[in-house]
Phi, psi and omega in degrees: 000123186269350180283110184294341179288345182243016176294144172231149183211127179279347178264170179294117183281347183274131181247143175271125182241132177259120182224161179279185181295134182297140180292132178257161187233173178223165175207149174235137171245130174246120182267118179231151172272185185292344179259010177083008179276137184288150172261092185272156174059037177270118179293133183224166166216146181231135183227152171216188184296329180294321179285329182291327180264005176084009178287329180225156179282150177295141182269127181223164178156204179225151174291149182276190185297336178266008181076015185266136171243119178246132179233125181249174174059047182262144169287157180286069184227154173300146182229143183245130180253134175228134178254141181302131194296307187295314177298322180294315180297318180297317181291317183292337177289339181270352183263143183266156175282155168287164191295305188268143182253165181292332178051059178295154178295135179282126181297140180269189180296129180082357179274124183272004178299132180299142179295323181244075179276181177293154177296140183294149182294152176064019180269319188275134174295332177293323177298315182297320179293319181296314181297317180298330180273001179083016180266161168282159182219140177212138176256124186233158169248162190306321182291344178270000185230330185284160185268003180178189181282122178286167177279125182261121175228114358290163183295154177294148178300322175240099185301337183271000182233106178282149177299123192296325182295311184285334185233072180286344181252100183291344182264356181052053183282353181080184181253127185245135172245147182283169179295339179286345182260011175285170179060037174202166174272136176245113180277122180252105175274117187253124179296129177302151181272081188232178176217161177274141172227141177297138175285110179223138182241119179272094187210160180284337181279151178294138180236126177292326176296317177299313183302315183290309185291321179287335170296319177296321178293327176293327174290315181299330180297339179277350187297130175248015183288149177304155190309314186270354184282145180300129181103353178280166180298311182294320179297324180296308186282324187267344178240301184298322181285356175248359180263100185278359178279341185227158171278128178301145182226150174257128183258133183210103177051050177089345176269146174229118185261123175290140178272155172268108189234158176231148180271137180233161175306147183304327181292342180263016182294171170288107188261340182228121180225128181223138173256132181238129181218111184295336179288341180255004178287165178238109357284154180285152179201129177069197185208058181248130181231148175198168168222157173225151178225138184234129173239189181294336184237345187235146163238118184242126179236126179236125180260138180281144179271196184291130174258142186265004184264021179190177183260350186298310181292322180296323177295320177299314182297322189277349181279080191288343194308126175280130181229167179296138182282072186271014173285129180288141175296147177289126182212186183299142176304146178065021177240133179292142185239148175279168174291170182304312181221153183287338180209172182089186185226167180227153178300124185301313183297318180292319180299315182292322179297319178292319183297322178299313180296318181296324182283315182291320182251050182299324181292316181291307184282344177259276188298307187297306181292322181297318179291325183291319185283358180300324181228023182229169179268134186256122177240133179231142181209166177175156179247138175061235175306324178298327176293319178297315178294324177297321178294318178297318178297316179297321178297324180288343180242025187299336179279357182246022171056055176287151173244122189243131172236126181232163187220119177059037183275146176281169174294139188238319181246161173273172190302315182298320179293319180300317181296327179285348178255024185297335180278354181277123184279119187211129173244121182247134184258136180230127181263092175051245185262028173310125185290323190301320177296352179262006176238153349300158181293156178282076183215166179281093186273349178275057182286169188297342182298325181299317186273333186286324187246016177061220181304325179296333181298333178297316178294314180296320179295322178297318179298316180294325178298320179295324177299316179295322182296322184269001179295158183291334178229156181263129182265107181261113175198167183069231180236082189286158170296142176205174186269150173251151172097172180261138190274144166236114192249132170263102195249122175275110182267137177236166178228144179232163174233147176264122179267137177287151175282186184285147174269004182300134187306327182295341182256017176298152183289162189284345182284349177072025182272000177082359180279146179295147177286132183252121163261101183282110181242122182270121174256135178274127179283162190291314189281137176234165179216140176260120187246147180256105188249119177231088183299342178297336183282081179234172186300332182296330184252347185229101183292342182270001183298149182270173184299328179299320180293322179297316179299320182301308187278336174292334180281349182260123172270176184300324181294319180295317180298314181297327180289315183280326182227081181304133189299328182240019181225202182237144177300329177239143175283137177290147178231160180302323179293344180279359178301329178293342179273358192277331189289153179298336176294347175260331179282312190296321179301326181291319178291325177298312181295319181292325178296315178298317180297320182288331177292315180226086185299324184257043180292158180226122359285163179293154174291160183304315181294327176295318180296317180296321182294321179294321177296323179296317179293321177295321178297322179297320179291320183296320186256018177304137181098335178256345179279135178309138187303315182295320180292320178297315179298315182297314183293322175297316180299313183291325177297319179289323177297319178300322183294346182269354184297330178302334178296337180288000178254358184299318183295326177295319181292335185270337183286158178297126181083356182292317179298320178294323179295322178290321177297319180297315180297315182297328182288328185261342184282136177264112184301335184259002185287314183225125175213146180287147181266115183283328192263011179270000000 
């Protein structure tokens, strides 16, 4: 019978065997961070089956200066390494990530692939070095190595739910190698205990990083996805910003925009995130939405713009009536507050929409944010209606140094009010002939109809406002609506040529001077260029500016600047056909393309906008002398001004981790994925 389970023997089956001393083994673990720096002096313990049954003592000690842990005299058994949680967490928070990430594919609907799988093979340079040296290699996260739950400061929002990326092992089982991996060094590359933070600079100078990231936050403010669904506000801050394997992205109607992010210690993560919607309050009132996120260094507030799936926002936008800014500034609870501005007026619809949110969410917009901004940097943003609400919010917090970036926002305050807010730092973006920044019209809209007919006067006044808006000229008198902030313009530049009239004698001019009669006919040339114009970028504000920039602005007197960039208006008047330029899907591609261009100006192949711009310049050279002088001067000026936008990235390049954040963005961004359309 060959089945050994059924053997029988009448004799003693036990045999006495004489053997020598059992062979013992050794193992080395080397602890490195993602940049190859050792994790020295890490307290550890190592256990195997021999230590569990008491045959051998538990192995303990600390890693040496090279991060190496050596254990000798081992039985041929699998062994498990555990590092003391708090010292490991503290050390890993101080280590930086390498620039480029593995960027695994995000599993789709019905895909059972784990969201946080192992790092792909052959990605890490540390892996390549370890393999070349004949060592074993493993990529670990803190939860796969620590011996228990570390102390979280500040505490987790949900103490019972550990961040899944960093803690994939809920039992803290440690890291185990099999008996086949003994007698060798095993290099353990440990992911730093960090989190993603948006690259934002709280400064008076224009920042391209701010423009891009706050534009993304203005898009995120429109998200209506359920809290835990991919693409929602909470999912972005509470999951994506803690997933170090991927670059966080904002999802918008099938598009996904990579964020420009920097890694920060886990304790400096976005710890508080709230969505506020007055329509979902109890009782509900109005239709104002925003979200805020708070980290150790930032307070970020994003206001939602006009939604087209209802009449509430459209009614808010259309209520043009200028009224006294009697909204109290946000201030400490139980403290009397002044009005938003000492004089001037504010758009009635915008004022009321903000007031509803301030009243319903008094704790959030008052106590919570007020306490948070005491020692943090405050950023506010919004698109369209969201920009107007953001400006009112910033005005209410003007004593707390808010930094405001807006996109396609309408006029919100009248001239007197705008002048009283001159100290408020605000950059407003306008996309060529976008109509919305041209409303309400610069006219006296507080006409007698409002007061003469009571509530009906609002409707009549709105009708009269539209008449003024469509008039051939704008009537500026009284205290007109006007813009606040410094402009960043996406300007579609065109070129024309003047054709001479006929030299035929019959068409000689009547003065009898013998000169040919001129019919000046302007032809538009084929090539156009979309330019990024930020007149704020001048030598007075940017010490790193080059000589070309100095020549440019020294050549401009105050009259020229006011003509090209009116201080409270737009370089181009909005038109009804410009409504297509209003959506963030038209603003964001231009900032995306400009960010890529500024990171690598001489990339190959060139970006689409770079190619168009070069053709435009060649066309200018070809038709020099036939292009109207003023247009030629303007286009030359704007081309040189466009060339200076790259300086708005200098501060990002200089901060710690800034160069890596730009390298990371450049690695994941697809140059051909999103680009603005110049010819529409």
